[in-house]
N, C-alpha and C positions, 0 to 999 in steps of 0.2 A: 267881739260884742255884736257884731252885725248878724251873726246867725242866732243870737240867744235875745229873748225880749229884754227890754231894760230894766224893769222891776226885778226880776229874778238875778240878773247879773248884778245889779246894785247891791241885793241882799248877799249874793255869794261873795263879793268881793270883800265886805266887812268880814264874813265868817273865814274866808282864806286867809286874810291878814291875821285874825285873831289866832287862828290855827297854827301859823307860821311861827308867831311869837311864843304861843304856849308850848307847842310841841317841841320848838328848837330850844327853849330855855329849859324845860324839863329834862329832855334828852342830853343837853349839854351839862346840866347838874349831875346826871348819872355818871357821864364820863368823868367829871371833876371828882366826883367821889371816889371813882375806881382809881384815879390817879394820885389820890391823898390830898386833894385841894379842897378848901370850903366850898361845899355844893351850893349853898345859898347866896354866897357872895358872888360865884361865877354865874349862877342863874340871872342874878340882876344884871350883871355885865354882858352877858349873852342876849337878855332882852333888849337893851340898849343898842347893841350892835346890830340886831337884826330887823329893826324898825323899817330902814330903806329897803331891805330884801322883801320884806312882807308887803310893802307897797308894789314893788315890782311884780312879786308873784300874783298878788291879788288882780292887778289890772292887765294880766296876761302878756307881760313883756313890754319894752319900752317902745318898740317899733310900731305897734297898734296904736298906742297913745299919741306918737308923734303923727302918724298917719291921720288920725281923727282931728288933731289940732290944726295940721296943714289945711285940711278940707275945711274946717271951721272959718280959719282966716282967710284963705286965699279963694276958696270957691263960694263962700258966702253961705255955708251950711252952719249957721249959728246954733242950730238946734243940737248938731252932733258935738260941737264945741261944750255947749252946755251940760250935755249928757256925760261927756268924757270928765269934765270937771266935778260933777256930782259922784261919778264913781271913783275918783281919786279921794275926794272927801270921805266917801265911805270907807275905803281902804285905811285912810288915815285913822279914822275912828276906830277901826277894827284892830289896827297896830296899837294905839294908844290905850285902848281897852285892855288888850292882852299884857301890854307893859304895866298898867296899873294893877292888874290881878297879880302879876309876878312881884312887882314892888310891895303888894299887901302881904303876899305869902312870905317874902323873904325878910319884910320889915327893914328893908335897905332905904336909903335916901340919896 
């Protein structure tokens, strides 16, 4: 996050999380089809399981996020803490959007 401007990183984190959910669920559905399992049901299950991994992928790994939180809490850099919080919210929004698209496509609940 330090090498990239905040607004582009904020937008990238949303779409990275969205792509992880959509891509993982769609490719997983193809694998389910090839093994004889119901692809739409498995796509929905994969989308549920991939949410946390989409967040990790979007924020660039957990160590960078922890170092930013540490800097914000212990070194008084509240601006970094707030930026990291916004990036995590953006990634959560992308993951939730991807999950909603998969739920809409599969008609699962």
